[in-house]
C-alpha positions in Angstrom: 32.3 -26.5 0.7 33.8 -26.9 4.1 32.2 -29.9 5.8 32.5 -31.3 9.3 31.4 -35.0 9.9 30.9 -36.1 13.5 30.9 -39.8 14.5 31.4 -41.8 17.6 34.5 -43.6 16.4 36.6 -44.4 13.3 38.3 -47.5 11.9 40.5 -49.4 12.6 39.5 -49.1 16.3 35.8 -49.2 15.5 34.5 -51.3 12.6 30.7 -51.0 12.8 28.7 -49.9 9.8 28.2 -46.3 11.1 31.9 -45.8 11.6 32.9 -47.4 8.3 30.4 -45.4 6.4 31.4 -42.1 8.0 35.1 -42.7 7.2 34.4 -43.7 3.6 32.0 -40.7 3.1 34.6 -38.2 4.4 37.3 -39.5 2.1 34.9 -39.4 -0.9 33.8 -35.8 -0.1 37.4 -34.8 0.0 38.1 -36.6 -3.2 35.3 -34.5 -4.8 37.0 -31.3 -3.9 35.5 -30.4 -0.5 37.4 -29.5 2.6 36.5 -32.1 5.2 37.2 -32.4 8.9 36.0 -35.3 11.1 35.4 -35.0 14.8 35.4 -38.4 16.4 35.8 -40.1 19.8 38.7 -42.4 20.8 39.2 -44.2 24.1 42.6 -44.5 25.7 42.8 -44.8 29.5 46.6 -43.9 29.3 46.0 -40.5 27.9 44.4 -37.3 29.4 40.7 -37.2 29.3 39.3 -34.8 26.6 42.7 -34.5 24.9 42.2 -33.8 21.2 44.6 -35.2 18.7 44.5 -33.8 15.1 46.0 -35.5 12.1 45.4 -35.5 8.4 44.8 -38.7 6.3 43.7 -39.0 2.7 43.2 -35.2 2.6 40.7 -35.5 5.5 41.4 -33.7 8.8 40.8 -36.0 11.8 40.2 -34.6 15.3 39.9 -37.4 17.9 38.8 -36.5 21.4 39.8 -38.9 24.2 36.6 -39.7 26.1 36.7 -42.7 28.4 33.7 -41.7 30.5 35.8 -42.2 33.6 34.4 -39.0 35.0 30.7 -39.9 34.4 28.7 -39.8 37.6 25.1 -39.5 36.5 22.7 -40.7 33.9 22.8 -37.3 32.1 26.6 -37.7 31.7 25.9 -40.7 29.5 24.5 -38.5 26.7 25.6 -35.0 27.3 29.0 -33.6 28.2 29.7 -29.9 28.0 33.5 -30.4 28.0 33.3 -32.6 24.9 30.9 -30.0 23.3 33.3 -27.1 24.1 36.2 -29.0 22.4 34.0 -29.5 19.4 33.1 -25.8 19.4 36.8 -24.9 19.4 37.2 -27.1 16.4 34.3 -25.4 14.6 35.9 -22.0 15.3 39.2 -23.1 13.9 37.8 -25.0 10.8 34.9 -22.6 10.0 32.7 -25.1 8.3 29.7 -24.4 6.0 27.8 -27.4 7.3 28.0 -30.0 10.0 26.8 -33.6 9.4 26.3 -35.7 12.5 26.6 -39.4 11.9 26.3 -40.5 15.6 26.7 -38.8 19.0 26.9 -41.7 21.3 29.9 -41.4 23.7 30.3 -37.8 22.5 27.6 -35.2 23.5 24.2 -34.2 22.3 25.2 -30.6 23.1 27.6 -30.7 20.2 24.5 -29.8 18.1 24.0 -26.7 20.1 27.6 -25.6 19.4 26.9 -25.7 15.6 23.5 -24.0 15.9 24.9 -21.2 18.0 27.3 -20.5 15.2 24.5 -20.5 12.7 25.8 -23.5 10.9 23.2 -25.8 9.3 23.0 -29.3 10.8 22.3 -32.6 9.1 21.9 -35.8 11.1 21.8 -39.4 9.8 19.9 -41.7 12.0 21.8 -44.9 12.0 19.8 -46.4 14.9 17.3 -45.4 17.5 19.7 -43.9 20.1 18.0 -40.5 20.2 14.7 -42.1 21.3 16.2 -45.2 23.0 19.3 -44.8 25.1 20.3 -48.4 24.3 19.9 -47.6 20.6 18.2 -50.8 19.6 14.9 -51.0 21.4 16.1 -54.1 23.2 15.6 -54.5 26.9 18.4 -55.7 29.2 17.2 -59.3 28.9 17.4 -58.9 25.0 13.6 -58.9 24.6 12.2 -56.4 22.1 10.9 -53.1 23.5 7.5 -52.0 22.1 8.5 -48.4 22.2 9.7 -45.5 24.3 8.0 -44.8 27.6 9.4 -43.0 30.6 8.6 -45.9 32.9 10.1 -48.5 30.5 13.3 -46.5 30.1 13.6 -46.0 33.8 13.5 -49.7 34.3 16.2 -50.3 31.6 18.5 -47.8 33.4 17.6 -48.6 37.0 21.3 -49.1 37.8 22.0 -45.5 36.9 18.8 -43.8 38.0 18.2 -45.2 41.4 20.5 -43.6 44.0 21.3 -46.8 45.8 21.8 -48.8 42.7 24.0 -46.1 41.1 26.3 -46.0 44.1 26.6 -49.8 43.9 27.2 -49.7 40.1 29.8 -47.0 40.5 31.7 -49.2 43.0 31.4 -52.3 40.9 32.1 -50.8 37.5 36.0 -50.9 37.7 35.9 -54.5 39.0 33.4 -55.6 36.4 35.6 -54.2 33.7 38.5 -56.4 34.8 36.6 -59.6 35.3 34.7 -60.6 32.2 33.0 -63.6 33.8 31.8 -61.4 36.7 30.6 -58.8 34.3 28.6 -61.3 32.3 27.0 -62.7 35.5 26.1 -59.2 36.7 24.6 -58.3 33.3 22.6 -61.5 33.2 21.3 -61.0 36.7 20.4 -57.4 35.9 18.6 -58.4 32.7 16.3 -60.8 34.6 15.6 -58.3 37.3 15.3 -55.0 35.4 11.7 -55.6 34.2 10.4 -56.2 37.7 12.0 -53.1 39.3 9.6 -50.5 40.7 10.3 -47.1 39.1 10.7 -44.1 41.4 9.4 -40.6 40.5 13.0 -39.4 40.5 14.0 -42.0 37.9 11.1 -41.1 35.6 12.0 -37.4 35.9 15.5 -38.1 34.7 14.1 -39.9 31.7 11.6 -37.1 31.1 14.5 -34.6 31.2 16.5 -36.6 28.6 13.5 -36.9 26.3 12.8 -33.1 26.6 16.4 -32.5 25.8 16.2 -34.7 22.7 13.1 -33.0 21.5 14.9 -29.6 21.7 17.9 -31.1 19.9 15.6 -32.4 17.1 14.1 -29.0 16.6 17.6 -27.6 16.1 18.5 -30.1 13.3 18.0 -28.7 9.8 17.5 -32.1 8.1 17.4 -35.8 9.2 18.4 -38.7 6.9 17.0 -42.2 7.6 18.7 -45.1 5.9 15.5 -47.2 6.1 11.8 -46.4 5.8 11.0 -48.3 8.9 13.3 -46.2 11.0 11.9 -43.0 9.4 8.4 -44.1 10.5 9.6 -44.5 14.1 11.0 -40.9 14.2 8.0 -39.4 12.5 5.9 -41.1 15.2 8.2 -39.5 17.8 7.3 -36.1 16.4 9.8 -35.2 13.7 7.9 -33.5 10.9 7.8 -35.8 7.8 9.2 -33.1 5.6 12.2 -32.8 7.8 13.3 -36.4 7.6 14.3 -38.0 4.2 14.8 -41.6 3.3 18.5 -41.8 2.2 20.4 -44.9 1.2 24.0 -44.8 2.5 26.5 -45.3 -0.3 29.0 -48.2 -0.6 32.4 -48.6 -2.2 30.7 -50.5 -5.1 33.9 -50.9 -7.1 35.6 -52.8 -4.2 33.2 -55.8 -4.5 32.7 -57.7 -7.7 30.3 -60.5 -8.6 31.9 -63.7 -7.5 32.4 -66.5 -10.0 30.2 -68.9 -7.9 27.4 -66.3 -8.1 27.6 -66.1 -11.9 27.5 -69.9 -12.4 27.2 -71.5 -8.9 25.9 -74.8 -10.0 29.0 -75.4 -12.1 31.7 -74.0 -9.9 30.6 -75.3 -6.5 30.5 -78.9 -7.7 29.8 -81.3 -4.8 31.5 -79.3 -2.1 29.3 -78.4 0.9 27.4 -75.1 0.7 29.0 -72.4 2.7 26.8 -70.0 4.9 28.5 -66.9 6.0 27.9 -64.4 8.9 29.8 -61.2 8.3 29.9 -58.5 11.0 30.4 -58.0 14.7 29.9 -61.2 16.7 27.5 -60.1 19.3 24.3 -61.5 20.9 22.1 -58.6 19.5 23.2 -59.8 16.0 21.6 -63.2 16.6 24.8 -65.1 16.1 23.8 -67.6 18.8 20.5 -68.3 17.0 22.4 -68.9 13.8 24.8 -71.4 15.4 21.9 -73.3 17.0 19.9 -73.4 13.7 23.0 -74.7 11.9 23.8 -77.5 14.3 21.7 -80.3 12.7 22.1 -79.2 9.0 24.0 -81.7 6.9 26.4 -81.1 4.0 27.1 -77.4 4.9 29.7 -75.2 6.5 29.2 -72.0 8.6 31.8 -69.3 8.7 31.7 -66.5 11.2 33.7 -63.4 10.0 34.2 -60.6 12.5 35.6 -59.6 15.9 33.6 -60.1 19.1 31.8 -57.3 21.0 30.2 -57.2 24.4 27.0 -55.1 24.0 25.0 -57.7 25.9 25.5 -61.1 27.5 24.6 -64.3 25.6 21.5 -65.9 27.1 23.6 -69.1 27.6 27.2 -68.3 26.7 28.5 -71.6 27.9 26.3 -73.5 25.5 27.1 -71.1 22.7 30.9 -71.5 23.2 30.6 -75.3 23.5 28.8 -75.5 20.2 31.4 -73.3 18.5 34.2 -75.5 19.9 32.6 -78.9 19.2 31.5 -78.5 15.6 34.1 -79.1 12.9 31.8 -77.5 10.4 31.7 -74.1 12.1 34.7 -71.9 11.5 35.4 -68.7 13.4 37.3 -66.6 10.9 38.1 -63.7 13.2 38.3 -60.0 12.6 38.6 -58.7 9.1 39.4 -55.4 7.4 37.1 -53.6 5.1 39.3 -54.2 2.0 38.9 -58.0 2.5 35.1 -58.0 2.0 35.3 -58.9 -1.7 37.4 -62.0 -0.9 35.2 -63.0 2.0 32.0 -62.7 -0.1 33.6 -64.8 -2.8 34.1 -67.6 -0.2 30.5 -67.9 0.9 27.4 -69.0 -1.0 24.8 -67.4 1.2 25.0 -64.5 3.7 22.9 -64.8 6.9 21.9 -61.7 8.8 20.0 -63.0 11.9 19.7 -59.9 14.0 17.2 -59.9 16.9 16.6 -56.1 16.9 15.0 -53.8 14.4 18.2 -53.3 12.4 18.1 -50.1 10.3 19.9 -50.9 7.1 22.8 -53.4 7.6 25.5 -52.6 5.0 26.4 -56.2 4.7 23.1 -57.0 2.9 23.9 -54.6 0.1 27.5 -55.7 0.1 26.3 -59.2 -0.5 24.1 -57.9 -3.4 27.2 -56.4 -5.0 28.8 -59.9 -4.9 25.6 -61.4 -6.3 25.2 -63.4 -3.1 21.7 -64.2 -1.8 20.8 -63.2 1.8 18.8 -64.9 4.5 17.6 -62.3 7.1 14.9 -61.7 9.7 11.6 -60.4 8.5 11.3 -57.2 10.4 12.8 -53.7 10.9 14.7 -52.2 8.0 16.2 -55.6 7.0 13.0 -56.7 5.2 13.1 -53.6 3.0 16.3 -54.8 1.2 15.6 -58.5 0.8 12.7 -59.6 -1.5 11.7 -63.1 -0.4 12.2 -65.6 -3.1 13.9 -63.1 -5.4 17.3 -62.2 -3.9 17.1 -64.1 -0.7 14.8 -65.6 1.9 13.1 -64.0 5.0 12.6 -65.9 8.2 10.4 -65.2 11.3 12.5 -63.1 13.7 14.1 -65.2 16.5 12.5 -68.4 15.2 15.4 -70.9 15.1 13.3 -73.6 13.4 12.2 -71.3 10.6 15.8 -70.1 10.1 17.0 -73.7 10.0 14.3 -74.5 7.4 15.4 -71.5 5.2 19.0 -72.6 5.4 18.1 -76.2 4.7 16.4 -75.1 1.4 19.8 -74.1 0.0 21.1 -77.6 0.8 18.2 -79.5 -0.6 17.5 -77.3 -3.6 20.8 -77.4 -5.7 19.7 -74.6 -8.0 18.4 -72.2 -5.3 21.7 -70.2 -5.0 21.7 -69.6 -8.8 18.0 -68.7 -8.9 18.3 -66.1 -6.1 21.5 -64.6 -7.7 19.9 -63.0 -10.7 17.8 -60.0 -9.5 19.6 -57.7 -7.1 18.6 -54.1 -6.7 21.0 -51.3 -7.7 23.3 -50.3 -4.9 24.1 -46.6 -4.5 27.9 -45.9 -4.7 29.7 -43.8 -2.2 30.6 -41.5 -5.1 26.9 -40.9 -6.0 26.0 -40.6 -2.3 28.6 -37.9 -1.7 27.5 -36.0 -4.7 23.8 -36.2 -3.6 24.7 -35.1 -0.1 26.7 -32.1 -1.5 23.5 -31.0 -3.3 21.5 -31.4 -0.1 24.1 -29.4 1.8 24.0 -26.6 -0.7 20.2 -26.5 -0.6 20.4 -25.9 3.2 23.0 -23.1 2.7 
């Protein structure tokens, strides 16, 4: 088959779970004999906007479109761009695919789906987060509180800075300056987070949100099949109106042969000896991931070490960044390990005794949980969203009350005070789908649609 994968970015520039999965899947589909082309976004202010660069790596054609959003002037520009879609259409005409699989459209254009449908190409879409029904993608408000669900008024408050004419002019003027001054950007974000919920919502603002949601519903009708990596996320989109038979639960595959059970997981009580237990956070260091909660929970724990693996992102400001940075700097038992490459995961997982996933939003299906399972490493994670589906409390990890620092600390303390807990929770991990099996299953789904 001739298959096009579409994603918002690719490694090594973008190292999130969605981008990593899309790149791995494309390589595996090509390895299994399919012709594969990937359409992705890149961001380079020094190159012409909408320039498309095409290369070939590992038998996969990569077409990267430069989209910096420098020309965006309206709220609608943040989710649809007909120039991006037209470039995508040109790629479709050249490559002539049998199927198009959208992994994510953020920073690309929702109208890319229309380009495929107009050419009578079946469309598959994996829902890696909530971006279609929540412009922020995570159901988090600007102040990082959890949103109870999509409403036109609620969305209008979240994006008041783009929807209100006066605010949008001010934001357009400040945006270049905010991008250059990180301290000013953080202050502005914090100020906006506190004020957004109290803003009065104009009719014009609600109408722009209504237009987006109507556009999204039309897009959803055009998609042949949706794939949801967690049952929780699937339920949210069924509630939104996607017919249940049109959206399947589908576990994303991993490179299972790249991560082996670590020796400390096979016999941890013998190999660890009297050294401190090592907790590990692995992923993007970002407030929405709850890293600040983890650092605070760890502060008073004895006989333990915390390692933070990953580069930093700036999705949202920390509630108290100065305090967070101070704690990182002052603790000799917290080690910031920095950015890592995907091929280093096996080594990293061998270095930690317990993986902690403390996200404050309804995470869909964090790859790191199942990567930890491959290494036979127990996981502590928040008891909500898709995270709770993968960790069975008391069997292969522990669940803590979301955002509850005291409860997280108590769960971490158990691994310190119960010497055999790591061993007990390292014996019963669920099977993890390989990327090879995933690609073969997807190929069968593609053929069914054809």
